[in-house]
C-alpha positions, 0 to 999 in steps of 0.5 A: 440792500442799503435802502433797507438798512445799513446793518443787520438788527439780529445778533444770532446768526440764524436770525441774521440769515432769516433777516437777509432772506426777507430783505432779498424777498422784498428787493425781488418783489420791487424788481418784479414790479419794474419788469415789463410784461411783453405779449405778442400781438396777432 
């Protein structure tokens, strides 16, 4: 999470929650790109 910024930009609690959800979604997207897909052979 630190790569996406040290602190929250939003001041309102609901907006902070939304900001963290977006950061988590971005982080999960990067994680999904790094996971190899294995398929059985024959």
